[in-house]
NUMI-30689 format. One line per field, with one value per residue (C-alpha): residue number from 1; x, y negated, z. Coordinates in Angstrom, 1 decimal. Last residue first. Example, Ala and Ser with C-alpha at 12.3 -4.5 7.8 and 13.67 -1.06 7.14 Angstrom:
% NUMI-30689
tike	(2, 1) $
c1	(13.7, 12.3) $
c2	(1.1, 4.5) $
c3	(7.1, 7.8) $
END
This chain:
% NUMI-30689
tike	(204, 203, 202, 201, 200, 199, 198, 197, 196, 195, 194, 193, 192, 191, 190, 189, 188, 187, 186, 185, 184, 183, 182, 181, 180, 179, 178, 177, 176, 175, 174, 173, 172, 171, 170, 169, 168, 167, 166, 165, 164, 163, 162, 161, 160, 159, 158, 157, 156, 155, 154, 153, 152, 151, 150, 149, 148, 147, 146, 145, 144, 143, 142, 141, 140, 139, 138, 137, 136, 135, 134, 133, 132, 131, 130, 129, 128, 127, 126, 125, 124, 123, 122, 121, 120, 119, 118, 117, 116, 115, 114, 113, 112, 111, 110, 109, 108, 107, 106, 105, 104, 103, 102, 101, 100, 99, 98, 97, 96, 95, 94, 93, 92, 91, 90, 89, 88, 87, 86, 85, 84, 83, 82, 81, 80, 79, 78, 77, 76, 75, 74, 73, 72, 71, 70, 69, 68, 67, 66, 65, 64, 63, 62, 61, 60, 59, 58, 57, 56, 55, 54, 53, 52, 51, 50, 49, 48, 47, 46, 45, 44, 43, 42, 41, 40, 39, 38, 37, 36, 35, 34, 33, 32, 31, 30, 29, 28, 27, 26, 25, 24, 23, 22, 21, 20, 19, 18, 17, 16, 15, 14, 13, 12, 11, 10, 9, 8, 7, 6, 5, 4, 3, 2, 1) $
c1	(2.1, -1.6, -4.2, -7.7, -10.0, -11.8, -8.3, -5.8, -2.5, 0.9, 4.0, 7.4, 10.1, 11.6, 10.1, 6.6, 4.7, 1.0, -2.0, -5.7, -9.1, -8.0, -10.9, -9.3, -9.0, -6.2, -3.6, -1.9, -0.9, -4.2, -5.9, -4.8, -1.7, -1.6, 1.5, 1.0, 3.7, 6.0, 5.9, 6.3, 2.6, 1.7, -1.9, -3.8, -6.7, -9.3, -12.4, -12.6, -9.1, -5.9, -3.5, 0.2, 2.6, 6.3, 8.8, 11.4, 10.4, 6.8, 3.9, 0.5, -3.1, -6.4, -10.0, -9.7, -12.8, -11.5, -10.2, -6.8, -5.2, -3.6, -3.8, -7.4, -8.2, -7.9, -5.2, -6.2, -3.8, -5.1, -3.0, -1.4, -0.7, 0.6, -2.8, -2.9, -6.3, -7.1, -9.8, -13.2, -15.3, -15.5, -12.3, -8.8, -7.0, -3.3, -1.6, 1.8, 4.4, 7.4, 7.5, 3.8, 0.7, -2.0, -5.8, -7.6, -5.3, -7.2, -10.5, -13.2, -13.3, -13.7, -16.9, -16.7, -15.0, -11.8, -10.7, -10.2, -11.6, -15.2, -14.7, -14.3, -11.9, -12.9, -10.7, -11.8, -11.1, -12.5, -13.1, -12.1, -12.9, -11.6, -14.7, -17.2, -17.8, -21.0, -19.6, -22.0, -23.2, -22.2, -21.3, -17.7, -18.0, -18.5, -16.7, -18.3, -16.1, -17.5, -17.5, -15.2, -15.5, -13.0, -14.1, -11.1, -9.7, -9.5, -7.1, -5.4, -6.7, -4.6, -6.3, -3.9, -2.4, -4.1, -2.3, 0.9, 3.1, 1.5, 3.1, 0.7, 1.9, -0.5, 1.0, 2.5, 0.4, 1.5, 2.1, 5.8, 6.1, 3.3, 3.2, 6.4, 6.2, 2.7, 3.8, 6.6, 4.2, 1.8, 4.7, 5.9, 2.4, 2.1, 5.4, 4.5, 1.1, 2.8, 5.4, 2.7, 0.9, 4.1, 4.6, 1.0, 1.3, 4.5, 2.8, 0.0) $
c2	(-49.3, -49.2, -51.9, -51.8, -48.9, -48.7, -48.5, -50.7, -48.8, -50.5, -48.7, -50.0, -50.1, -53.4, -55.3, -54.2, -51.1, -51.5, -49.1, -49.8, -48.3, -45.6, -43.9, -41.6, -44.4, -46.3, -43.7, -42.4, -38.9, -37.3, -40.3, -38.7, -38.0, -35.5, -34.1, -32.7, -30.6, -30.2, -33.5, -35.6, -36.1, -38.1, -37.9, -40.5, -39.8, -37.3, -39.4, -41.3, -41.0, -43.1, -41.4, -41.9, -40.9, -40.4, -41.9, -43.0, -46.7, -45.8, -45.1, -46.2, -45.0, -46.1, -45.0, -41.3, -39.1, -35.6, -35.5, -34.8, -33.5, -30.0, -28.3, -27.1, -30.5, -31.9, -32.7, -33.2, -33.1, -35.0, -34.3, -36.1, -39.7, -38.6, -38.9, -38.1, -37.4, -37.7, -35.8, -35.2, -36.9, -40.5, -40.6, -42.0, -42.5, -42.1, -43.3, -42.0, -44.6, -43.0, -45.7, -45.1, -46.8, -47.3, -46.7, -47.1, -50.0, -52.9, -51.6, -49.4, -45.6, -43.9, -42.0, -40.0, -37.2, -35.2, -36.7, -34.0, -35.5, -34.4, -35.9, -39.4, -41.4, -44.5, -46.5, -50.1, -52.4, -56.0, -57.9, -61.5, -64.5, -67.0, -66.6, -67.3, -71.0, -72.2, -71.3, -69.5, -71.3, -69.7, -73.0, -72.0, -72.0, -68.7, -66.6, -63.3, -60.4, -58.3, -54.5, -51.7, -48.5, -45.7, -42.4, -40.3, -37.5, -34.7, -34.8, -31.5, -30.4, -29.5, -28.3, -28.2, -24.8, -22.9, -23.1, -21.7, -23.4, -26.7, -26.5, -27.9, -30.1, -31.2, -33.9, -33.2, -34.0, -36.9, -36.5, -37.2, -34.5, -32.0, -28.9, -27.1, -28.1, -26.8, -23.5, -23.3, -23.9, -21.2, -18.7, -19.5, -19.0, -15.7, -14.5, -15.5, -13.7, -10.5, -10.7, -10.9, -7.9, -5.8, -6.8, -5.8, -2.5, -1.7, -2.4, 0.0) $
c3	(-31.5, -30.8, -31.4, -29.8, -29.0, -32.4, -33.8, -35.6, -35.7, -35.7, -36.9, -35.8, -38.6, -37.4, -40.3, -39.3, -40.5, -40.7, -40.4, -40.4, -39.5, -37.1, -35.3, -32.7, -30.2, -28.5, -29.3, -26.1, -27.1, -26.1, -27.8, -31.1, -33.0, -35.9, -37.5, -41.0, -42.6, -45.5, -47.5, -44.4, -43.7, -40.6, -39.3, -37.3, -35.0, -36.0, -35.3, -38.6, -40.0, -40.4, -42.7, -42.5, -45.2, -44.6, -47.1, -44.5, -44.8, -44.0, -46.4, -45.3, -45.8, -44.2, -43.6, -44.4, -43.7, -44.0, -40.4, -38.8, -42.0, -41.5, -44.9, -44.5, -42.8, -46.3, -49.0, -52.6, -55.6, -58.7, -61.8, -64.7, -63.7, -60.3, -58.5, -54.8, -53.2, -49.5, -47.6, -49.0, -46.2, -47.4, -49.4, -49.1, -52.4, -53.0, -56.2, -57.2, -58.4, -56.7, -54.0, -53.1, -54.6, -52.1, -51.5, -48.2, -47.4, -48.8, -47.4, -48.7, -48.5, -51.9, -52.6, -55.8, -53.9, -54.1, -57.5, -60.0, -63.2, -62.5, -59.0, -60.6, -62.7, -64.7, -67.1, -67.4, -70.3, -70.0, -73.1, -73.8, -71.6, -74.1, -76.4, -73.6, -74.5, -72.7, -69.3, -67.0, -63.9, -60.6, -59.0, -59.1, -62.9, -64.6, -67.2, -68.2, -69.3, -72.1, -71.5, -72.7, -70.7, -70.8, -69.2, -68.2, -70.3, -67.8, -64.9, -64.1, -60.7, -57.6, -54.4, -51.6, -50.8, -48.0, -44.7, -43.3, -45.8, -44.9, -41.4, -38.9, -36.0, -33.2, -31.1, -27.7, -24.7, -22.6, -18.8, -19.0, -21.8, -21.9, -24.2, -23.3, -19.7, -19.5, -21.0, -18.5, -15.6, -17.0, -17.3, -13.7, -12.4, -14.1, -12.7, -9.2, -9.5, -10.8, -8.1, -5.5, -7.0, -6.9, -3.2, -2.4, -4.2, -2.4, 1.0, 0.0) $
END
């Protein structure tokens, strides 16, 4: 009986030590470590070759500040718009609004945040879409930024902010000290600090 009690005590001590070690691995100074997802362990992002886009020509109307149309419209010319939608490979037809919901990166790729479809990258030939399946914090993307090291940051609706380094997604939320998990804007200052405009204030 005595041996059984001793063995049980050793088991309890061992379990407590394991739990303590696990806590030390996941918490640093009381802050939970961010979630890191390797893309190689998830389904590949959806890549679609863009079809021939719809090109629309329409007359441009010139108006005065009062709203009155100018009599001579010959100088206005013709507007040429090339339209892409989900039929061409874009994740969704609904693109989030805001000056940072779509960006052009240093390689000339275009990135578009969507209303529930993740984020789509267009390289001039293909649309590649990243979602929560690849590790994105949430599929509703409000804001996008590229930092000086070439990492991409995606501010989401309820999923915090996700960093993509080309190999993995690392997601930061209120568990790591972010003001709120709704991130509307992202800015990198001259010193390389990242600022996040959230529903809970500004986080650096």
